C-alpha positions in Angstrom: -0.1 -0.1 -0.3 1.3 3.5 -1.0 1.8 5.9 1.8 -1.1 8.1 0.4 -3.0 5.6 0.2 -2.3 4.5 4.0 -2.6 7.9 5.0 -6.3 8.1 3.4 -7.4 4.7 5.0 -5.8 6.2 8.7 -8.0 9.4 8.0 -11.1 7.2 7.1 -10.4 5.3 10.4 -10.3 8.2 12.3 -13.2 9.7 11.1 -15.3 6.7 12.0 -13.8 6.6 15.3 -14.7 10.1 15.7 -18.2 9.6 14.6 -18.6 6.6 16.9 -17.2 8.4 19.5 -19.6 11.3 19.3 -22.7 8.8 18.8 -21.6 6.8 21.8 -21.6 10.1 24.0 -24.2 12.1 22.2 -27.1 9.0 21.8 -27.5 8.7 25.8 -27.6 12.4 26.3 -30.3 12.9 23.4 -32.3 10.4 24.5 -32.2 11.5 28.4 -33.0 15.4 26.7 -36.2 13.8 25.0 -37.2 12.0 28.3 -36.9 14.5 30.3 -38.8 16.6 27.9 -41.6 14.3 27.8 -41.5 14.0 31.6 -41.6 17.8 32.1 -44.7 18.0 30.0 -46.6 15.0 31.6 -45.9 16.8 35.2 -47.1 20.3 33.8 -50.7 18.4 32.2 -50.9 15.5 34.8 -54.2 17.2 35.6 -55.1 19.2 32.5 -57.3 16.6 31.1 -60.6 16.1 32.7 -61.1 12.9 34.9 -62.5 10.1 32.8 -64.7 7.0 33.8 -61.8 4.6 33.0 -59.6 5.8 35.8 -62.6 6.1 38.1 -63.1 2.3 37.1 -59.8 1.4 37.9 -59.4 3.4 41.0 -62.7 2.1 42.2 -62.1 -1.6 41.7 -58.4 -1.0 43.3 -60.0 0.1 46.5 -61.4 -3.7 46.8 -59.0 -5.9 49.0 -56.4 -7.6 46.5 -57.8 -10.8 46.3 -61.3 -8.9 45.7 -59.5 -7.1 43.0 -58.5 -9.9 41.3 -62.0 -11.8 41.4 -63.6 -8.8 39.7 -61.1 -8.5 37.4 -60.7 -12.3 36.1 -64.2 -13.1 36.8 -66.4 -10.2 35.9 -65.1 -7.5 33.8 -62.0 -9.4 32.0 -59.2 -7.1 30.3 -55.7 -6.1 31.8 -55.1 -7.4 35.1 -51.5 -6.0 35.6 -53.0 -2.6 35.0 -55.8 -3.0 37.8 -52.8 -4.5 39.9 -51.4 -1.1 39.5 -54.4 0.7 40.6 -54.8 -1.4 43.5 -51.4 0.1 44.6 -52.3 3.0 44.1 -55.6 3.1 45.4 -54.4 1.7 48.7 -51.7 4.3 48.9 -54.5 6.8 48.8 -52.4 8.7 45.6 -55.7 9.0 43.8 -56.1 10.3 40.2 -52.9 12.3 40.2 -50.9 9.2 41.1 -52.4 7.0 38.8 -51.9 9.0 36.0 -48.4 9.8 37.3 -47.7 5.9 37.1 -48.7 6.2 33.7 -46.4 8.9 32.8 -43.6 7.0 34.1 -44.1 4.1 32.2 -44.4 6.5 29.1 -41.0 7.9 30.2 -39.3 4.1 30.4 -40.9 3.3 27.1 -39.0 6.2 25.1 -35.9 4.8 26.7 -36.6 1.4 25.8 -37.4 2.5 22.3 -34.6 4.3 21.9 -32.6 1.4 22.9 -34.3 -1.0 20.3 -33.9 1.6 17.4 -30.2 1.7 18.3 -30.1 -2.2 17.7 -32.7 -2.1 15.0 -30.9 0.5 12.7 -28.4 3.2 14.3 -28.2 5.7 17.2 -29.1 8.7 14.6 -32.0 7.2 13.5 -33.1 5.7 17.0 -32.5 9.5 18.6 -34.6 11.0 15.8 -37.3 8.1 15.8 -37.5 8.6 19.3 -38.0 12.2 19.2 -40.8 11.7 16.7 -42.5 8.9 18.8 -42.4 11.4 21.8 -43.9 14.0 20.1 -47.2 12.0 18.7 -50.5 12.2 19.9 -51.0 8.9 20.5 -48.0 9.2 23.2 -48.9 12.4 24.8 -52.4 11.5 25.2 -51.7 7.9 26.7 -48.8 9.3 29.0 -51.3 11.5 30.7 -54.3 9.2 30.4 -54.4 6.7 33.6 -55.4 3.8 31.5 -52.8 0.8 30.4 -51.3 2.3 27.2 -48.4 3.1 28.5 -47.9 0.0 30.3 -48.8 -1.8 27.3 -46.3 0.4 25.2 -43.3 -0.4 27.4 -43.8 -4.0 28.1 -44.3 -4.6 24.3 -40.8 -2.8 23.9 -39.3 -5.1 26.2 -40.3 -7.9 24.6 -38.8 -7.2 21.6 -35.9 -5.9 23.3 -35.7 -9.6 25.4 -36.4 -11.3 21.7 -33.4 -9.6 19.9 -31.1 -10.9 22.7 -32.7 -14.0 22.8 -32.0 -14.7 19.2 -28.8 -13.6 19.2 -27.3 -15.7 22.1 -29.5 -18.8 22.6 -29.2 -18.8 26.1 -31.9 -20.3 28.3 -32.0 -17.3 30.7 -32.3 -15.0 27.9 -35.5 -17.0 26.6 -36.8 -17.2 30.2 -36.3 -13.4 30.3 -38.2 -13.0 27.2 -41.1 -15.4 28.5 -41.2 -13.2 31.9 -41.5 -9.9 29.6 -44.5 -11.6 27.2 -46.2 -12.6 30.0 -46.0 -8.9 31.4 -46.9 -7.9 28.0 -50.2 -10.1 27.7 -51.1 -9.1 31.2 -51.2 -5.6 30.3 -53.8 -5.7 27.3 -55.2 -8.4 25.7 -53.8 -7.1 22.4 -50.5 -8.2 24.0 -51.4 -11.8 22.0 -51.1 -9.8 18.5 -47.7 -8.8 19.8 -47.1 -12.2 20.5 -48.3 -13.6 17.3 -46.3 -11.0 15.4 -43.2 -12.0 16.9 -43.7 -15.6 16.6 -44.2 -14.9 12.9 -41.0 -13.1 12.7 -38.9 -16.1 14.5 -40.8 -18.5 11.9 -39.7 -16.3 8.8 -36.1 -15.9 10.4 -35.6 -19.4 11.1 -33.0 -19.0 13.9 -32.9 -21.1 17.0 -36.5 -22.6 16.6 -36.1 -25.5 18.8 -35.7 -23.1 21.9 -37.7 -20.4 20.6 -40.8 -22.9 20.1 -40.3 -24.3 23.7 -40.4 -20.6 24.8 -43.4 -19.9 23.3 -45.2 -22.9 24.2 -44.3 -21.9 27.5 -45.7 -18.8 27.1 -49.0 -20.0 25.9 -49.2 -22.4 28.7 -48.1 -20.1 31.4 -50.4 -17.1 29.9 -53.7 -19.5 30.2 -54.8 -17.1 33.2 -54.7 -14.1 30.6 -56.2 -15.9 28.1 -59.1 -17.1 29.8 -59.4 -12.9 31.1 -59.0 -12.0 27.8 -62.1 -14.5 26.7 -64.2 -12.9 30.0 -64.0 -9.2 28.4 -64.7 -10.9 24.9 -67.8 -12.0 25.9 -68.7 -8.6 27.6 -68.3 -7.2 24.1 -69.6 -9.7 22.1 -66.2 -10.3 20.5 -65.0 -13.2 18.4 -63.3 -14.4 15.3 -64.8 -16.6 12.8 -68.6 -16.4 11.3 -71.2 -14.3 12.3 -71.6 -10.8 13.8 -70.7 -7.7 12.2 -67.2 -7.3 10.8 -64.5 -4.3 11.1 -65.5 -4.1 7.2 -63.1 -5.8 5.2 -59.8 -4.7 3.4 -60.9 -1.6 2.6 -62.0 -0.5 6.4 -58.9 -2.3 7.8 -56.8 0.0 5.3 -58.4 2.9 6.6 -58.2 2.3 10.1 -54.5 1.6 9.6 -54.0 5.1 7.7 -55.7 6.8 10.5 -53.6 5.3 13.3 -50.6 5.9 11.0 -51.9 9.9 11.6 -52.3 9.3 15.2 -48.5 8.2 15.1 -47.6 11.3 13.3 -50.3 13.7 11.7 -53.4 13.0 10.7 -53.8 15.7 8.2 -53.9 14.0 4.4 -51.2 15.8 2.5 -48.8 16.0 5.2 -49.4 12.2 6.3 -49.0 11.5 2.6 -45.6 12.9 2.7 -44.9 11.4 5.9 -46.1 7.8 4.4 -43.8 7.9 1.6 -40.8 8.9 3.7 -41.6 6.1 6.0 -41.6 3.8 3.0 -38.1 4.9 2.0 -37.1 4.1 5.6 -38.5 0.6 5.5 -36.6 -0.2 2.1 -33.3 1.2 3.7 -33.2 -0.2 7.4 -31.7 -3.7 7.9 -33.9 -6.6 6.2 -34.0 -8.0 9.7 -35.7 -4.7 11.2 -38.1 -4.2 8.1 -39.1 -8.1 8.4 -39.8 -7.6 12.5 -42.0 -4.6 11.2 -43.8 -6.4 8.5 -44.4 -9.1 11.0 -45.9 -7.1 13.9 -48.1 -5.0 11.3 -49.3 -8.1 9.8 -50.2 -9.9 13.2 -53.2 -7.3 14.0 -54.1 -6.6 10.2 -54.8 -10.5 10.1 -57.0 -10.3 13.3 -58.9 -7.1 12.2 -59.8 -9.1 8.6 -60.9 -12.4 10.4 -62.7 -10.6 13.5 -66.1 -9.5 14.2 -66.6 -6.8 16.8 -69.3 -5.2 18.6 -69.2 -1.3 18.2 -68.0 -0.7 21.7 -65.0 -2.9 21.2 -64.2 -1.4 17.9 -60.5 -1.1 17.4 -58.4 2.3 18.1 -55.2 3.6 17.4 -54.2 2.9 21.2 -54.7 -0.7 20.6 -52.0 -0.5 17.9 -49.5 1.7 20.3 -46.8 -1.2 20.1 -45.9 -0.1 16.6 -45.3 3.3 17.5 -41.4 3.1 18.0 -41.0 1.1 14.7 -42.9 3.5 12.8 -40.8 6.6 14.2 -38.0 4.6 13.7 -38.6 4.0 10.0 -40.0 7.5 9.8 -36.3 8.6 11.1 -34.5 6.3 8.8 -36.1 7.6 5.5 -35.8 11.0 6.3 -31.8 10.3 7.6 -31.4 8.9 3.8 -33.0 11.6 1.9 -31.9 14.5 3.9 -28.6 13.2 5.9 -26.3 14.7 3.8 -27.8 18.6 4.3 -28.1 19.0 8.1 -29.9 22.4 7.6 -32.8 21.1 5.5 -33.0 17.9 7.7 -33.5 19.8 10.8 -36.1 22.0 9.2 -38.0 19.2 7.8 -37.9 17.4 11.1 -39.0 20.5 13.2 -42.0 20.6 10.7 -43.2 16.8 11.5 -42.9 17.8 15.2 -45.0 20.9 15.0 -47.3 18.6 12.6 -47.4 16.2 15.5 -48.1 18.7 18.2 -50.5 20.6 16.1 -52.6 17.3 15.8 -52.4 16.7 19.3 -54.2 20.0 19.8 -56.4 19.3 17.3 -57.2 15.7 18.8 -57.6 16.7 22.4 -57.6 20.3 23.1 -58.2 20.0 26.6 -54.7 17.9 27.0 -52.9 21.3 26.2 -55.4 23.9 27.0 -56.9 22.5 30.2 -60.2 21.8 31.5 -62.6 25.0 31.4 -62.3 26.7 35.0 -66.1 26.9 35.2 -66.4 22.9 34.8 -63.4 22.5 37.6 -64.8 24.5 40.0 -68.6 22.9 38.9 -66.9 19.4 39.2 -65.3 19.9 42.7 -68.3 21.3 44.3 -70.6 18.6 42.9 -67.8 16.0 44.5 -67.7 17.7 47.6 -71.3 17.9 47.9 -71.7 14.0 47.2 -69.0 13.5 49.9 -70.7 15.4 52.6 -74.3 14.2 51.9 -73.4 10.3 51.1 -74.4 7.2 52.7 -72.3 4.1 52.8 -75.1 2.1 50.9 -75.8 4.7 48.2 -76.0 2.9 44.7 -73.8 5.2 42.0 -74.7 4.7 38.5 -71.6 4.2 36.3 -68.4 5.0 37.3 -68.9 9.0 37.1 -65.7 11.0 37.8 -67.9 13.1 40.4 -67.7 9.8 42.2 -63.9 9.6 42.5 -64.0 13.2 43.5 -66.3 12.2 46.2 -64.1 9.1 47.2 -61.1 11.3 47.5 -62.8 13.9 50.0 -64.7 10.8 52.0 -62.7 7.4 52.0 -66.0 6.3 53.4 -67.7 6.8 50.1 -70.1 4.3 48.9 -68.4 1.2 47.4 -71.4 0.0 45.2 -71.1 0.9 41.7 -73.5 -0.4 39.1 -71.9 -0.1 35.2 -73.6 1.7 32.9 -73.1 0.1 29.7 -73.1 -3.3 30.4 -76.3 -5.5 31.0 -75.0 -8.4 32.8 -72.7 -6.5 35.2 -75.5 -4.3 35.8 -77.7 -7.2 37.1 -75.1 -9.0 38.9 -74.3 -5.9 40.8 -78.1 -5.2 42.0 -78.8 -9.0 42.6 -75.9 -9.5 44.9 -76.2 -5.9 46.7 -78.3 -6.2 50.0 -79.4 -4.0 51.0 -80.0 -1.3 47.9 -79.6 2.1 49.1 -80.2 5.3 47.1 -80.0 5.2 43.8 -77.4 8.2 42.6 -77.3 9.5 39.0 -75.3 12.3 37.2 -76.3 13.9 33.9 -73.6 15.7 32.3 -74.9 18.9 30.3 -71.0 19.6 28.7 -70.7 16.2 27.3 -69.2 16.7 23.5 -71.8 13.9 22.7 -74.9 15.9 23.5 -76.8 18.0 20.5 -76.1 20.8 22.1 -73.4 20.8 24.8 -73.8 23.6 27.7 -71.9 24.6 30.7 -75.0 25.1 32.4 -77.3 22.5 32.8 -81.0 23.0 32.7 -82.7 22.5 36.3 -84.4 19.2 35.8 -86.8 17.6 38.1 -87.3 13.6 37.4 -90.8 12.7 38.3 -92.4 12.1 41.0 -90.8 14.9 42.4 -90.8 13.7 45.8 -88.7 10.6 45.0 -85.6 12.8 44.4 -83.2 15.2 45.8 -81.6 17.2 42.7 -78.7 19.5 42.6 -77.3 21.3 39.8 -73.6 22.6 39.4 -72.6 24.2 36.1 -73.0 21.4 33.6 -73.6 18.9 36.2 -77.1 17.6 37.4 -76.9 15.4 40.2 -80.2 13.2 41.2 -80.6 11.4 44.0 -83.3 9.0 45.5 -84.7 10.2 48.8 -85.2 6.8 50.1 -83.5 3.3 49.6 -84.5 1.8 46.3 -84.6 -1.6 48.4 -85.1 -3.7 44.8 -83.3 -4.3 41.6 -86.5 -3.7 39.7 -87.1 -0.1 41.9 -83.3 0.9 41.1 -83.9 0.3 37.4 -87.5 2.1 37.3 -85.7 5.2 39.4 -83.0 5.4 36.9 -84.6 5.3 33.9 -87.1 8.1 35.3 -83.7 10.1 35.4 -82.6 9.4 32.0 -85.1 9.5 30.1 -85.3 13.3 31.3 -82.0 13.8 30.2 -82.7 12.2 26.9 -85.9 14.3 26.3 -83.7 17.4 27.0 -81.1 16.5 24.4 -78.8 14.9 26.7 -77.8 12.2 24.1 -74.9 10.8 26.6 -77.4 9.7 28.2 -78.6 7.3 25.4 -76.6 4.3 26.2 -77.5 4.5 29.8 -81.5 4.6 29.0 -80.9 1.7 26.7 -79.1 -0.6 28.8 -81.7 0.2 31.8 -84.1 -0.9 29.7 -82.7 -3.9 28.2 -81.9 -5.0 32.2 -85.3 -4.0 33.0 -86.7 -6.6 29.9 -84.0 -9.3 31.5 -85.4 -8.9 34.7 -89.0 -9.2 33.5 -88.2 -12.2 31.8 -86.4 -14.0 34.6 -89.7 -13.4 36.9 -91.8 -14.8 34.1 -89.8 -18.0 33.8 -89.7 -18.3 37.5 -93.7 -17.8 38.0 -93.7 -20.5 35.3 -91.9 -22.7 37.0 -93.4 -22.3 40.3 -96.9 -23.2 38.5 -95.3 -26.0 36.8 -95.0 -27.5 39.9 
C-alpha cells in the first residue's frame, strides 16, 4: 500500500472512530433530553385532562382487597390484570387520580428509553434518537402518557419483549429466553392485544428461522403460563361480543381495515391528509433502507393485527382504536427517521427544518385531537365538578348505589374514604344485574347527568334544572353542567332501582343529553331481562 493510500485509510478510520465516539456520547444524552422533556410535559399537564370514567373504574376496582380486585377482573370484567394491580397499589396508598396518572407518565417515559435502545439495535443511534423524538411528540404517546389507563404500560412491556427477543435470538441462552418469556407474560397481562404482539413475534421467528427449537419451547411455555390471561381476555370478549370467525358484524373488510391503519398512522404522526401522505412516503423509504431484519420484524408485527382485524367480528363498543396498536409506534417512528436521514442526511440544515416541521405537525395534531390536553379543562367546569364532588362527599351514605363510574364519584371518594363502594356499570346489562342482585340492601340511587358532554346535541356549561318525576322521590342539585339526582329513600329492589334510574335518564334524553342514550338503552334492556327472569320463575312455580 502506498503512503498516500495508507494515509487515506488512517484518516477514514479516524473519522469513523470520531463519529462512533460522538454517537456513543451524544446518543444517551439526546435520549435523556427527550425523556426529560416528555416527563416535564406530563408533570405540567397531569391534571389538565378532565377525569375520565375509565380512570374512575380502575381506582374504584382498586379500592377492594387484593383478592377481591383480582376476582373482579378475572371473573367479571376481564381486561388488563396488571393495570388493575397497579391501580390497586395507587388506591391503597391513597394517591388518587394524580397518582394513577403519574404511574402512567413514568411508564411512558420508560418506554421512550426502551424504544431508543430498540431503535439503536435495529438501525443506528442517529435513527433511534430522531425516531424517539418523533415518538415523544406524537398524539398517541402524549395523550396516553397522561391518561391513567393501561396503554403506557402496554407500550413499555411490548418494547421490552422486542429487546428480549432480539437478545435471545442472538445469544440463544436459556436465561435469555426465560427473560423474554417473563417480559411477554407481562405484556399479555397489560392488554388483550398483547396476544397480537406474541403472534407477530412468532411469525418473525418462523420467517427468520433462527434457534427454532428453543424459540418453540419458549413460545409454548408462554402459551401455557399465559392461560389465566387468555381466560381473562375471553371474559372481556364475552362482555363485548368479540370473537373470530363467522357471524356478527365485521370491522368492514380490507378497505375499512386499511382506513383504520391509515388513521392510526395519522395518530402516530399527523393526521392531516397531505402531510400524512408525505410522511408515509418517507416512512416507506425508511422501511426500504433499514436492515432487512428490522423491516421483517416491523412487517410481522403489522401483519398480526391486520390479519386479526380481517378475521374478527367486533361489537361496536369493542371497535379497535389507535391506542390498541400503540406497540407499533416505536417501529413506525424509527422507519420514518431512517427514511428522513437517507433522503436529507447530507443536508443537515434542511434535515433539521423538515424534522422540526414534522414535530410541529405532531403537536398540532395532538392539539386538534384533544385540545383540553394542552389548553386544560375550563375553569368553570373544574369548579362545578369540585363543588358537586364535595356535596356528594358530605351527604353520602355508605349504602348509596352509584350509576356508572362517573368522575364526580372519584372526587367524592378522594374527599371521603367511606364513600359508597357500590357502583352499577352503566353500559353492561349482565354486570348491571349481577351487581344489583348481589347487593343487599340497595340504598339510594345516585345518577349524574353531564350537560357539557361533547356527545350532546347542544353541549352546555349550565345544565337546566331538570326535575325527575315523581318530584317527591328525588333530591336534585345542579352544579354548572352537572345535575346530580339522588333518590330520597333506599330503592330496596333491583326493579325499583332500574325504575328510578330510567326516570332520570329518560328526562335527560328528552332534554337532548345524548350521553344518556346508552345508559337508558342498557337500563331498559336490564328491565326486560329482569322481567323475563321473573316470568320464567313464575312459570316454573306454576308447573309444580
